[in-house]
The first five atom37 places (N, CA, C, CB, O) and aatype in JSON, in Angstrom:
{
  "aatype": [12, 0, 1, 6, 11, 18, 5, 16, 10, 16, 6, 5, 12, 13, 18, 9, 10, 10, 4, 10, 6, 19, 6, 4, 4, 7, 19, 3, 9, 12, 11, 12, 19, 15, 3, 10, 16, 7, 7, 1, 19, 19, 9, 7, 0, 7, 16, 10, 18, 16, 10, 10, 3, 2, 13, 5, 11, 6, 11, 13, 9, 0, 6, 16, 11, 19, 6, 2, 1, 11, 11, 15, 18, 10, 9, 16, 2, 10, 7, 11, 6, 10, 10, 6, 11, 6, 18, 11, 1, 10, 5, 16, 10, 16, 0, 3, 18, 6, 5, 12, 1, 11, 7, 2, 15, 10],
  "atom_mask": [
    [1, 1, 1, 1, 1],
    [1, 1, 1, 1, 1],
    [1, 1, 1, 1, 1],
    [1, 1, 1, 1, 1],
    [1, 1, 1, 1, 1],
    [1, 1, 1, 1, 1],
    [1, 1, 1, 1, 1],
    [1, 1, 1, 1, 1],
    [1, 1, 1, 1, 1],
    [1, 1, 1, 1, 1],
    [1, 1, 1, 1, 1],
    [1, 1, 1, 1, 1],
    [1, 1, 1, 1, 1],
    [1, 1, 1, 1, 1],
    [1, 1, 1, 1, 1],
    [1, 1, 1, 1, 1],
    [1, 1, 1, 1, 1],
    [1, 1, 1, 1, 1],
    [1, 1, 1, 1, 1],
    [1, 1, 1, 1, 1],
    [1, 1, 1, 1, 1],
    [1, 1, 1, 1, 1],
    [1, 1, 1, 1, 1],
    [1, 1, 1, 1, 1],
    [1, 1, 1, 1, 1],
    [1, 1, 1, 0, 1],
    [1, 1, 1, 1, 1],
    [1, 1, 1, 1, 1],
    [1, 1, 1, 1, 1],
    [1, 1, 1, 1, 1],
    [1, 1, 1, 1, 1],
    [1, 1, 1, 1, 1],
    [1, 1, 1, 1, 1],
    [1, 1, 1, 1, 1],
    [1, 1, 1, 1, 1],
    [1, 1, 1, 1, 1],
    [1, 1, 1, 1, 1],
    [1, 1, 1, 0, 1],
    [1, 1, 1, 0, 1],
    [1, 1, 1, 1, 1],
    [1, 1, 1, 1, 1],
    [1, 1, 1, 1, 1],
    [1, 1, 1, 1, 1],
    [1, 1, 1, 0, 1],
    [1, 1, 1, 1, 1],
    [1, 1, 1, 0, 1],
    [1, 1, 1, 1, 1],
    [1, 1, 1, 1, 1],
    [1, 1, 1, 1, 1],
    [1, 1, 1, 1, 1],
    [1, 1, 1, 1, 1],
    [1, 1, 1, 1, 1],
    [1, 1, 1, 1, 1],
    [1, 1, 1, 1, 1],
    [1, 1, 1, 1, 1],
    [1, 1, 1, 1, 1],
    [1, 1, 1, 1, 1],
    [1, 1, 1, 1, 1],
    [1, 1, 1, 1, 1],
    [1, 1, 1, 1, 1],
    [1, 1, 1, 1, 1],
    [1, 1, 1, 1, 1],
    [1, 1, 1, 1, 1],
    [1, 1, 1, 1, 1],
    [1, 1, 1, 1, 1],
    [1, 1, 1, 1, 1],
    [1, 1, 1, 1, 1],
    [1, 1, 1, 1, 1],
    [1, 1, 1, 1, 1],
    [1, 1, 1, 1, 1],
    [1, 1, 1, 1, 1],
    [1, 1, 1, 1, 1],
    [1, 1, 1, 1, 1],
    [1, 1, 1, 1, 1],
    [1, 1, 1, 1, 1],
    [1, 1, 1, 1, 1],
    [1, 1, 1, 1, 1],
    [1, 1, 1, 1, 1],
    [1, 1, 1, 0, 1],
    [1, 1, 1, 1, 1],
    [1, 1, 1, 1, 1],
    [1, 1, 1, 1, 1],
    [1, 1, 1, 1, 1],
    [1, 1, 1, 1, 1],
    [1, 1, 1, 1, 1],
    [1, 1, 1, 1, 1],
    [1, 1, 1, 1, 1],
    [1, 1, 1, 1, 1],
    [1, 1, 1, 1, 1],
    [1, 1, 1, 1, 1],
    [1, 1, 1, 1, 1],
    [1, 1, 1, 1, 1],
    [1, 1, 1, 1, 1],
    [1, 1, 1, 1, 1],
    [1, 1, 1, 1, 1],
    [1, 1, 1, 1, 1],
    [1, 1, 1, 1, 1],
    [1, 1, 1, 1, 1],
    [1, 1, 1, 1, 1],
    [1, 1, 1, 1, 1],
    [1, 1, 1, 1, 1],
    [1, 1, 1, 1, 1],
    [1, 1, 1, 0, 1],
    [1, 1, 1, 1, 1],
    [1, 1, 1, 1, 1],
    [1, 1, 1, 1, 1]
  ],
  "atom_positions": [
    [[162.27, 11.62, 199.1], [160.82, 11.63, 199.18], [160.27, 10.45, 198.38], [160.25, 12.98, 198.65], [160.64, 10.27, 197.22]],
    [[159.41, 9.68, 198.96], [158.83, 8.52, 198.29], [157.83, 8.96, 197.23], [158.17, 7.58, 199.3], [157.09, 9.93, 197.4]],
    [[157.84, 8.21, 196.13], [156.9, 8.49, 195.05], [155.54, 7.93, 195.42], [157.41, 7.88, 193.7], [155.43, 6.81, 195.93]],
    [[154.49, 8.7, 195.16], [153.14, 8.23, 195.38], [152.91, 6.97, 194.55], [152.09, 9.33, 195.03], [153.36, 6.9, 193.4]],
    [[152.21, 5.99, 195.11], [152.1, 4.68, 194.48], [151.59, 4.73, 193.04], [151.19, 3.82, 195.29], [152.14, 4.05, 192.18]],
    [[150.58, 5.49, 192.76], [150.01, 5.55, 191.4], [150.21, 6.91, 190.75], [148.53, 5.21, 191.44], [149.36, 7.38, 189.99]],
    [[151.34, 7.55, 191.06], [151.64, 8.84, 190.46], [151.84, 8.7, 188.96], [152.9, 9.46, 191.11], [151.41, 9.56, 188.18]],
    [[152.48, 7.63, 188.56], [152.61, 7.29, 187.14], [152.19, 5.84, 186.97], [154.08, 7.53, 186.62], [152.27, 5.04, 187.9]],
    [[151.75, 5.5, 185.77], [151.31, 4.14, 185.5], [152.27, 3.46, 184.54], [149.88, 4.14, 184.91], [152.85, 4.1, 183.66]],
    [[152.44, 2.16, 184.71], [153.18, 1.39, 183.71], [152.27, 1.24, 182.49], [153.63, -0.01, 184.28], [151.07, 1.51, 182.54]],
    [[152.87, 0.8, 181.39], [152.05, 0.57, 180.2], [150.95, -0.45, 180.48], [152.92, 0.09, 179.03], [149.81, -0.28, 180.05]],
    [[151.31, -1.5, 181.21], [150.31, -2.52, 181.52], [149.15, -1.93, 182.32], [150.95, -3.68, 182.29], [147.99, -2.21, 182.03]],
    [[149.46, -1.12, 183.32], [148.42, -0.49, 184.13], [147.52, 0.39, 183.27], [149.06, 0.34, 185.27], [146.29, 0.34, 183.36]],
    [[148.15, 1.2, 182.44], [147.42, 2.12, 181.58], [146.45, 1.37, 180.68], [148.39, 2.95, 180.73], [145.28, 1.72, 180.59]],
    [[146.94, 0.33, 180.01], [146.1, -0.41, 179.07], [145.0, -1.21, 179.76], [146.94, -1.33, 178.23], [143.91, -1.35, 179.22]],
    [[145.27, -1.73, 180.94], [144.22, -2.44, 181.67], [143.07, -1.49, 181.99], [144.78, -3.07, 182.98], [141.91, -1.8, 181.74]],
    [[143.4, -0.33, 182.53], [142.35, 0.64, 182.85], [141.62, 1.1, 181.6], [142.94, 1.85, 183.59], [140.4, 1.26, 181.61]],
    [[142.35, 1.31, 180.52], [141.74, 1.74, 179.27], [140.76, 0.68, 178.76], [142.82, 2.0, 178.2], [139.65, 1.01, 178.34]],
    [[141.16, -0.57, 178.81], [140.28, -1.65, 178.35], [139.02, -1.74, 179.2], [141.01, -2.98, 178.39], [137.96, -2.11, 178.69]],
    [[139.12, -1.4, 180.47], [137.98, -1.53, 181.36], [136.98, -0.38, 181.25], [138.46, -1.63, 182.78], [136.1, -0.23, 182.09]],
    [[137.13, 0.43, 180.21], [136.08, 1.4, 179.88], [134.83, 0.63, 179.45], [136.55, 2.39, 178.74], [133.71, 1.15, 179.5]],
    [[135.04, -0.63, 179.02], [133.93, -1.54, 178.74], [134.09, -2.74, 179.66], [133.9, -1.97, 177.22], [135.21, -3.14, 179.98]],
    [[132.99, -3.31, 180.07], [133.04, -4.45, 180.98], [133.71, -5.64, 180.29], [131.63, -4.84, 181.46], [133.34, -6.02, 179.18]],
    [[134.71, -6.21, 180.97], [135.36, -7.39, 180.41], [136.08, -8.16, 181.5], [136.34, -7.0, 179.31], [136.29, -7.68, 182.62]],
    [[136.46, -9.39, 181.14], [137.17, -10.27, 182.06], [138.66, -10.26, 181.72], [136.6, -11.72, 182.01], [139.08, -9.63, 180.74]],
    [[139.45, -10.95, 182.52], [140.9, -10.95, 182.35], [141.35, -11.43, 180.97], [0.0, 0.0, 0.0], [142.22, -10.81, 180.36]],
    [[140.77, -12.51, 180.48], [141.15, -13.03, 179.17], [140.85, -11.99, 178.08], [140.4, -14.36, 178.87], [141.65, -11.8, 177.17]],
    [[139.7, -11.33, 178.21], [139.34, -10.28, 177.24], [140.36, -9.14, 177.29], [137.91, -9.73, 177.52], [140.75, -8.61, 176.24]],
    [[140.78, -8.76, 178.48], [141.75, -7.67, 178.63], [143.06, -8.03, 177.94], [142.0, -7.36, 180.13], [143.61, -7.22, 177.19]],
    [[143.56, -9.23, 178.18], [144.83, -9.64, 177.56], [144.74, -9.57, 176.04], [145.21, -11.08, 178.0], [145.67, -9.1, 175.38]],
    [[143.62, -10.03, 175.48], [143.45, -9.99, 174.02], [143.32, -8.56, 173.51], [142.22, -10.8, 173.61], [143.91, -8.19, 172.5]],
    [[142.53, -7.75, 174.22], [142.33, -6.37, 173.79], [143.64, -5.59, 173.78], [141.31, -5.67, 174.69], [143.92, -4.86, 172.84]],
    [[144.45, -5.75, 174.82], [145.73, -5.03, 174.9], [146.64, -5.47, 173.77], [146.41, -5.27, 176.26], [147.25, -4.63, 173.1]],
    [[146.73, -6.76, 173.54], [147.57, -7.26, 172.46], [147.09, -6.74, 171.11], [147.58, -8.79, 172.46], [147.9, -6.3, 170.29]],
    [[145.78, -6.79, 170.86], [145.22, -6.3, 169.6], [145.44, -4.8, 169.43], [143.72, -6.61, 169.52], [145.86, -4.34, 168.37]],
    [[145.16, -4.05, 170.49], [145.27, -2.59, 170.44], [146.7, -2.13, 170.16], [144.8, -1.98, 171.75], [146.92, -1.16, 169.44]],
    [[147.67, -2.84, 170.73], [149.07, -2.43, 170.59], [149.81, -3.2, 169.51], [149.79, -2.6, 171.92], [151.02, -3.07, 169.37]],
    [[149.09, -4.0, 168.74], [149.74, -4.79, 167.7], [150.75, -5.78, 168.27], [0.0, 0.0, 0.0], [151.74, -6.1, 167.62]],
    [[150.5, -6.25, 169.48], [151.38, -7.21, 170.12], [152.58, -6.59, 170.83], [0.0, 0.0, 0.0], [153.39, -7.31, 171.42]],
    [[152.7, -5.27, 170.78], [153.83, -4.59, 171.42], [153.78, -4.73, 172.94], [153.85, -3.12, 171.04], [154.81, -4.89, 173.59]],
    [[152.58, -4.67, 173.5], [152.4, -4.82, 174.95], [151.67, -6.13, 175.19], [151.62, -3.59, 175.56], [150.56, -6.35, 174.7]],
    [[152.31, -6.98, 175.96], [151.71, -8.26, 176.34], [151.63, -8.29, 177.86], [152.54, -9.48, 175.78], [152.6, -7.97, 178.55]],
    [[150.48, -8.68, 178.37], [150.3, -8.75, 179.81], [150.1, -10.22, 180.18], [149.08, -7.88, 180.29], [149.15, -10.86, 179.74]],
    [[151.01, -10.73, 180.97], [150.89, -12.11, 181.44], [149.81, -12.23, 182.49], [0.0, 0.0, 0.0], [149.42, -11.25, 183.12]],
    [[149.33, -13.45, 182.67], [148.24, -13.7, 183.6], [148.6, -13.28, 185.03], [147.85, -15.17, 183.57], [147.77, -12.69, 185.72]],
    [[149.81, -13.58, 185.48], [150.21, -13.23, 186.84], [150.19, -11.73, 187.08], [0.0, 0.0, 0.0], [149.67, -11.26, 188.09]],
    [[150.75, -10.99, 186.12], [150.75, -9.52, 186.21], [149.34, -8.99, 186.17], [151.59, -8.9, 185.07], [148.97, -8.12, 186.97]],
    [[148.54, -9.5, 185.25], [147.17, -9.01, 185.08], [146.36, -9.18, 186.35], [146.49, -9.73, 183.93], [145.74, -8.23, 186.83]],
    [[146.35, -10.39, 186.9], [145.48, -10.64, 188.04], [145.98, -9.95, 189.31], [145.35, -12.12, 188.27], [145.19, -9.61, 190.19]],
    [[147.28, -9.76, 189.42], [147.82, -8.98, 190.54], [147.36, -7.53, 190.43], [149.37, -9.05, 190.57], [146.91, -6.94, 191.42]],
    [[147.46, -6.96, 189.22], [147.03, -5.56, 189.03], [145.52, -5.42, 189.21], [147.43, -5.07, 187.63], [145.07, -4.45, 189.81]],
    [[144.75, -6.36, 188.69], [143.3, -6.29, 188.88], [142.95, -6.3, 190.36], [142.6, -7.46, 188.16], [142.09, -5.53, 190.81]],
    [[143.61, -7.15, 191.12], [143.37, -7.21, 192.57], [143.75, -5.88, 193.24], [144.17, -8.37, 193.21], [142.99, -5.35, 194.05]],
    [[144.92, -5.34, 192.88], [145.35, -4.06, 193.45], [144.41, -2.93, 193.06], [146.78, -3.72, 193.01], [144.05, -2.1, 193.89]],
    [[144.01, -2.88, 191.78], [143.1, -1.83, 191.32], [141.75, -1.93, 192.02], [142.9, -1.93, 189.79], [141.13, -0.91, 192.33]],
    [[141.3, -3.14, 192.28], [140.03, -3.31, 192.97], [140.14, -2.82, 194.42], [139.58, -4.78, 192.93], [139.23, -2.17, 194.92]],
    [[141.24, -3.14, 195.08], [141.45, -2.69, 196.46], [141.5, -1.17, 196.54], [142.74, -3.28, 197.03], [141.03, -0.58, 197.51]],
    [[142.08, -0.52, 195.51], [142.18, 0.94, 195.48], [140.91, 1.61, 194.95], [143.36, 1.36, 194.63], [140.82, 2.84, 194.91]],
    [[139.93, 0.79, 194.55], [138.65, 1.25, 194.02], [138.78, 1.96, 192.66], [138.01, 2.19, 195.01], [137.98, 2.84, 192.34]],
    [[139.78, 1.57, 191.87], [139.93, 2.07, 190.5], [139.06, 1.27, 189.54], [141.41, 2.02, 190.06], [138.69, 1.75, 188.47]],
    [[138.75, 0.03, 189.94], [137.86, -0.82, 189.15], [136.91, -1.5, 190.12], [138.66, -1.87, 188.3], [137.15, -1.58, 191.32]],
    [[135.81, -2.0, 189.56], [134.84, -2.73, 190.37], [134.5, -4.04, 189.67], [133.55, -1.89, 190.6], [134.37, -4.1, 188.45]],
    [[134.37, -5.07, 190.46], [133.93, -6.36, 189.93], [132.45, -6.23, 189.59], [134.19, -7.53, 190.95], [131.67, -5.75, 190.41]],
    [[132.07, -6.66, 188.39], [130.68, -6.5, 187.96], [129.91, -7.8, 187.95], [130.64, -5.88, 186.6], [128.7, -7.8, 188.17]],
    [[130.6, -8.91, 187.69], [129.91, -10.2, 187.76], [130.92, -11.33, 187.86], [129.01, -10.4, 186.53], [132.09, -11.19, 187.5]],
    [[130.43, -12.46, 188.36], [131.26, -13.66, 188.51], [130.48, -14.83, 187.93], [131.64, -13.91, 190.02], [129.35, -15.11, 188.33]],
    [[131.1, -15.51, 186.99], [130.51, -16.72, 186.41], [131.53, -17.83, 186.57], [130.11, -16.51, 184.88], [132.54, -17.87, 185.86]],
    [[131.27, -18.75, 187.51], [132.25, -19.77, 187.89], [133.51, -19.07, 188.36], [132.56, -20.75, 186.7], [133.47, -18.35, 189.36]],
    [[134.64, -19.27, 187.67], [135.89, -18.59, 188.06], [136.13, -17.32, 187.24], [137.09, -19.54, 187.9], [137.1, -16.6, 187.49]],
    [[135.27, -17.04, 186.29], [135.43, -15.88, 185.41], [134.81, -14.64, 186.05], [134.78, -16.15, 184.02], [133.61, -14.59, 186.33]],
    [[135.68, -13.63, 186.29], [135.21, -12.37, 186.88], [135.31, -11.26, 185.84], [136.05, -12.01, 188.15], [136.28, -11.19, 185.08]],
    [[134.32, -10.41, 185.82], [134.33, -9.25, 184.92], [134.45, -7.98, 185.76], [133.05, -9.22, 184.04], [134.03, -7.93, 186.91]],
    [[135.03, -6.97, 185.14], [135.33, -5.71, 185.83], [134.95, -4.52, 184.95], [136.82, -5.64, 186.21], [134.75, -4.65, 183.74]],
    [[134.86, -3.37, 185.58], [134.6, -2.11, 184.91], [135.33, -1.01, 185.66], [133.06, -1.81, 184.82], [135.41, -1.04, 186.89]],
    [[135.85, -0.04, 184.95], [136.56, 1.07, 185.58], [135.57, 1.94, 186.37], [137.31, 1.93, 184.51], [134.44, 2.14, 185.93]],
    [[135.99, 2.46, 187.49], [135.17, 3.35, 188.31], [135.5, 4.81, 187.95], [135.4, 3.09, 189.84], [136.41, 5.07, 187.17]],
    [[134.76, 5.73, 188.53], [135.07, 7.15, 188.31], [136.46, 7.48, 188.81], [134.03, 8.04, 189.0], [137.18, 8.25, 188.17]],
    [[136.85, 6.91, 189.94], [138.2, 7.14, 190.48], [139.25, 6.61, 189.5], [138.35, 6.47, 191.86], [140.28, 7.25, 189.29]],
    [[139.0, 5.45, 188.92], [139.9, 4.89, 187.93], [139.98, 5.74, 186.67], [0.0, 0.0, 0.0], [141.05, 5.9, 186.08]],
    [[138.85, 6.3, 186.27], [138.83, 7.19, 185.1], [139.66, 8.44, 185.35], [137.38, 7.57, 184.74], [140.35, 8.93, 184.46]],
    [[139.58, 8.97, 186.57], [140.39, 10.13, 186.93], [141.88, 9.8, 186.86], [140.02, 10.64, 188.34], [142.67, 10.6, 186.36]],
    [[142.25, 8.63, 187.36], [143.64, 8.19, 187.32], [144.11, 8.02, 185.87], [143.81, 6.88, 188.09], [145.21, 8.45, 185.53]],
    [[143.29, 7.41, 185.04], [143.64, 7.2, 183.64], [143.78, 8.54, 182.91], [142.57, 6.34, 182.94], [144.72, 8.73, 182.13]],
    [[142.88, 9.46, 183.17], [142.94, 10.79, 182.54], [144.18, 11.56, 182.99], [141.67, 11.59, 182.88], [144.82, 12.23, 182.18]],
    [[144.52, 11.45, 184.27], [145.72, 12.12, 184.8], [146.97, 11.58, 184.09], [145.83, 11.91, 186.34], [147.86, 12.35, 183.74]],
    [[147.03, 10.28, 183.9], [148.18, 9.67, 183.22], [148.23, 10.1, 181.75], [148.12, 8.14, 183.32], [149.3, 10.38, 181.22]],
    [[147.07, 10.15, 181.1], [147.0, 10.58, 179.71], [147.54, 12.01, 179.57], [145.55, 10.49, 179.19], [148.31, 12.3, 178.65]],
    [[147.14, 12.89, 180.46], [147.61, 14.28, 180.41], [149.11, 14.36, 180.7], [146.83, 15.15, 181.42], [149.8, 15.18, 180.1]],
    [[149.61, 13.52, 181.6], [151.04, 13.48, 181.88], [151.82, 13.06, 180.63], [151.34, 12.51, 183.04], [152.86, 13.63, 180.32]],
    [[151.3, 12.08, 179.92], [151.96, 11.62, 178.69], [151.91, 12.7, 177.6], [151.3, 10.33, 178.17], [152.87, 12.86, 176.84]],
    [[150.81, 13.43, 177.52], [150.72, 14.53, 176.57], [151.76, 15.61, 176.89], [149.31, 15.14, 176.58], [152.38, 16.16, 175.97]],
    [[151.96, 15.9, 178.15], [152.96, 16.89, 178.57], [154.36, 16.43, 178.18], [152.88, 17.14, 180.08], [155.15, 17.22, 177.67]],
    [[154.66, 15.15, 178.41], [155.96, 14.61, 178.0], [156.17, 14.76, 176.5], [156.07, 13.14, 178.41], [157.25, 15.15, 176.05]],
    [[155.14, 14.45, 175.74], [155.22, 14.55, 174.28], [155.45, 16.0, 173.85], [153.94, 13.99, 173.63], [156.26, 16.27, 172.98]],
    [[154.73, 16.92, 174.46], [154.9, 18.34, 174.12], [156.31, 18.82, 174.46], [153.85, 19.19, 174.87], [156.9, 19.58, 173.7]],
    [[156.83, 18.39, 175.6], [158.2, 18.76, 175.97], [159.2, 18.2, 174.97], [158.54, 18.25, 177.38], [160.14, 18.89, 174.58]],
    [[159.0, 16.98, 174.57], [159.88, 16.34, 173.58], [159.86, 17.13, 172.27], [159.44, 14.88, 173.34], [160.91, 17.43, 171.7]],
    [[158.66, 17.45, 171.81], [158.52, 18.18, 170.54], [159.16, 19.56, 170.63], [157.05, 18.32, 170.16], [159.79, 20.01, 169.67]],
    [[159.02, 20.23, 171.76], [159.61, 21.55, 171.94], [161.13, 21.46, 171.85], [159.19, 22.15, 173.29], [161.76, 22.27, 171.17]],
    [[161.71, 20.48, 172.51], [163.16, 20.33, 172.5], [163.67, 19.92, 171.11], [163.6, 19.29, 173.53], [164.73, 20.38, 170.69]],
    [[162.93, 19.09, 170.42], [163.35, 18.63, 169.07], [163.31, 19.78, 168.06], [162.43, 17.47, 168.58], [164.07, 19.78, 167.09]],
    [[162.46, 20.74, 168.29], [162.36, 21.9, 167.4], [163.39, 22.96, 167.74], [160.95, 22.5, 167.46], [163.49, 23.98, 167.07]],
    [[164.16, 22.72, 168.8], [165.18, 23.67, 169.19], [164.64, 24.83, 169.99], [0.0, 0.0, 0.0], [165.29, 25.87, 170.12]],
    [[163.47, 24.66, 170.53], [162.83, 25.72, 171.32], [163.07, 25.51, 172.8], [161.33, 25.77, 171.04], [162.15, 25.67, 173.61]],
    [[164.28, 25.16, 173.16], [164.54, 24.92, 174.57], [164.46, 26.22, 175.37], [165.91, 24.27, 174.76], [164.45, 27.32, 174.8]],
    [[164.4, 26.08, 176.64], [164.28, 27.24, 177.52], [165.53, 28.05, 177.36], [164.05, 26.84, 179.0], [165.67, 29.09, 178.0]]
  ]
}
């Protein structure tokens, strides 16, 4: 059975959507992700702009303005739902991990 395309998000996908809770452009996103993660997650320009294009096609984000070649984006309600779903999935993973580490396995 094929996995649904956005059933789970990569770290880069997650952080891009998270950053777009506020309107920003690609350069701002790269800096915000690096700052937020202490440099642990770095998003290259090729990856970023490919994901932004895909997210826009899926209506997870919307382009808000264009100044010369600089485009700004904002997360949509659909994108917020996707981000929230991923956040809850990660919380479930963490809870399962903690349960097993405490020896409370099934």
